[in-house]
C-alpha positions as CSV (number, residue, x, y, z in Angstrom):
1,X,0.1,0.3,-0.1
2,X,1.3,3.6,-0.9
3,X,1.4,6.2,1.1
4,X,-1.6,9.0,1.0
5,X,-0.9,12.7,1.5
6,X,-2.7,14.4,4.4
7,X,-6.1,14.3,4.3
8,X,-8.0,17.6,3.9
9,X,-11.3,19.1,4.0
10,X,-12.9,19.8,0.8
11,X,-15.5,22.8,-0.3
12,X,-18.7,21.2,-1.3
13,X,-20.1,22.6,-3.8
14,X,-23.8,23.6,-3.6
15,X,-27.0,24.0,-5.7
16,X,-27.0,25.5,-8.4
17,X,-23.4,24.5,-8.8
18,X,-23.8,23.1,-13.0
19,X,-21.1,20.2,-11.6
20,X,-24.2,19.0,-9.5
21,X,-25.8,18.0,-12.6
22,X,-23.0,16.4,-14.3
23,X,-22.8,12.3,-14.9
24,X,-19.3,11.8,-13.6
25,X,-16.9,9.4,-15.4
26,X,-16.0,6.0,-14.9
27,X,-12.8,5.2,-12.7
28,X,-10.1,2.9,-14.1
29,X,-8.0,0.2,-12.2
30,X,-4.9,2.0,-13.4
31,X,-2.8,2.1,-10.3
32,X,-2.0,5.7,-10.5
33,X,-5.7,6.7,-10.9
34,X,-6.5,4.4,-7.9
35,X,-3.9,6.1,-5.7
36,X,-5.7,9.4,-6.7
37,X,-9.1,8.0,-5.6
38,X,-7.9,6.8,-2.3
39,X,-6.8,10.2,-1.7
40,X,-9.9,11.5,-2.9
41,X,-12.0,9.3,-0.4
42,X,-10.2,9.9,2.3
43,X,-10.6,13.6,1.9
44,X,-14.3,13.0,1.3
45,X,-15.0,11.1,4.2
46,X,-12.8,13.9,6.4
47,X,-15.3,16.3,4.5
48,X,-18.4,14.5,5.1
49,X,-17.6,13.9,8.9
50,X,-16.7,17.4,9.1
51,X,-19.9,18.5,7.7
52,X,-22.2,16.2,9.3
53,X,-23.3,14.5,6.8
54,X,-23.6,10.5,5.9
55,X,-22.8,10.1,2.4
56,X,-20.8,12.7,-0.1
57,X,-20.1,11.9,-3.7
58,X,-17.4,13.2,-5.9
59,X,-19.2,15.8,-7.8
60,X,-20.5,17.3,-4.8
61,X,-16.8,18.2,-4.2
62,X,-16.3,19.6,-7.6
63,X,-14.8,15.9,-8.9
64,X,-16.7,14.4,-12.0
65,X,-15.2,10.3,-11.2
66,X,-18.1,7.8,-9.9
67,X,-16.9,7.5,-6.3
68,X,-19.2,7.9,-3.4
69,X,-18.5,7.6,0.7
70,X,-21.2,6.8,3.4
71,X,-21.5,6.1,6.9
72,X,-24.9,6.0,8.2
73,X,-23.9,4.7,11.9
74,X,-23.1,8.4,13.4
75,X,-20.0,6.4,15.2
76,X,-17.6,5.6,11.9
77,X,-18.7,1.9,12.4
78,X,-20.4,1.9,9.1
79,X,-17.7,3.8,7.0
80,X,-17.8,2.5,3.0
81,X,-16.6,4.0,0.1
82,X,-18.0,3.1,-3.4
83,X,-16.0,3.1,-6.8
84,X,-18.1,3.0,-10.3
85,X,-21.2,1.8,-8.2
86,X,-24.1,0.2,-10.0
87,X,-27.5,-1.1,-8.6
88,X,-28.3,-4.2,-9.7
89,X,-31.4,-5.3,-7.9
90,X,-34.2,-2.7,-6.2
91,X,-37.3,-3.9,-4.3
92,X,-40.0,-2.7,-2.2
93,X,-40.6,1.1,-1.9
94,X,-39.6,3.3,1.3
95,X,-40.5,7.0,1.5
96,X,-38.1,8.9,3.5
97,X,-37.1,12.6,4.1
98,X,-34.0,13.4,2.8
99,X,-31.3,16.0,2.9
100,X,-28.3,16.9,1.0
101,X,-25.1,18.7,1.9
102,X,-25.4,20.5,-1.6
103,X,-28.9,21.7,-0.3
104,X,-28.2,23.3,3.1
105,X,-31.2,23.2,5.1
106,X,-33.2,21.8,2.7
107,X,-35.2,18.8,3.4
108,X,-38.1,16.7,1.3
109,X,-39.7,13.4,1.2
110,X,-38.5,11.3,-2.1
111,X,-39.6,7.6,-2.6
112,X,-36.8,5.0,-3.1
113,X,-36.4,1.5,-3.1
114,X,-36.2,0.4,0.4
115,X,-33.7,-2.6,-0.5
116,X,-30.9,-2.6,-3.3
117,X,-28.1,-4.4,-4.4
118,X,-24.8,-2.9,-5.3
119,X,-21.7,-3.9,-7.0
120,X,-18.7,-1.4,-6.8
121,X,-14.8,-1.3,-6.2
122,X,-13.6,-0.8,-2.9
123,X,-10.7,2.1,-2.6
124,X,-8.0,-0.4,-3.0
125,X,-9.8,-1.2,-6.4
126,X,-11.4,-5.1,-5.4
127,X,-14.9,-5.5,-6.4
128,X,-17.5,-6.4,-4.1
129,X,-21.1,-6.8,-3.7
130,X,-23.5,-5.4,-0.9
131,X,-26.9,-5.8,-0.1
132,X,-28.2,-2.6,1.4
133,X,-31.7,-2.0,3.4
134,X,-33.4,1.2,5.2
135,X,-31.3,4.2,5.3
136,X,-28.2,2.6,3.6
137,X,-30.4,1.6,0.6
138,X,-31.8,5.3,0.7
139,X,-28.4,7.0,1.3
140,X,-26.6,4.9,-1.9
141,X,-29.5,5.4,-4.1
142,X,-29.3,9.1,-3.4
143,X,-25.4,9.2,-4.2
144,X,-25.4,7.2,-7.2
145,X,-28.1,9.7,-8.4
146,X,-25.5,12.4,-7.7
147,X,-23.0,10.8,-9.9
148,X,-25.6,10.4,-12.9
149,X,-26.2,14.5,-12.5
150,X,-29.5,13.8,-10.8
151,X,-30.6,15.4,-7.6
152,X,-33.1,14.7,-5.0
153,X,-35.3,17.7,-5.7
154,X,-35.8,16.5,-9.5
155,X,-37.9,13.6,-7.7
156,X,-40.1,16.3,-6.0
157,X,-43.7,17.2,-7.7
158,X,-44.2,20.7,-8.9
159,X,-46.3,21.9,-5.6
160,X,-43.3,20.3,-3.1
161,X,-40.6,22.2,-5.1
162,X,-42.9,25.7,-4.7
163,X,-42.8,25.0,-0.8
164,X,-39.1,25.0,-0.6
165,X,-38.4,27.2,-3.5
166,X,-37.6,30.3,-1.1
167,X,-34.7,28.1,0.2
168,X,-33.8,27.3,-2.8
169,X,-33.4,30.9,-3.8
170,X,-31.4,31.9,-0.9
171,X,-29.0,29.1,-2.1
172,X,-28.5,30.9,-5.6
């Protein structure tokens, strides 16, 4: 394992930054890119924890790579990194009140799958498959949406969007 640079807190991009609507690029498993992604993941975890989040995608910190991190435990016990994530299966339905570090103080109910199976690479470039339920499934779907340029407000009805428009306008 190669030594990484010291971790640093990155700037979180907020709505309406255009990078949040960009589709992120796949990561190769070339040694140099794997090292670069490991540093990015380390910085993303530090940034996410510093800002009180449970998930963070690379484009939220200005990098258009298919990478996200999450930890829904509030204790660092479920720290997970996903590189090139892909949802293989989605089951049932859940409605969950979501927020987003790129939309400070904006929360809304969103319908998503309650159970998913995800395939991705870890920060070492090794492939894994994981079954996720509850908040873990919701968080992973939210972050994978980010990697596809989709924001949680894109799921809102016009009525819901109008209710939070004042807060969105303050972000602009």
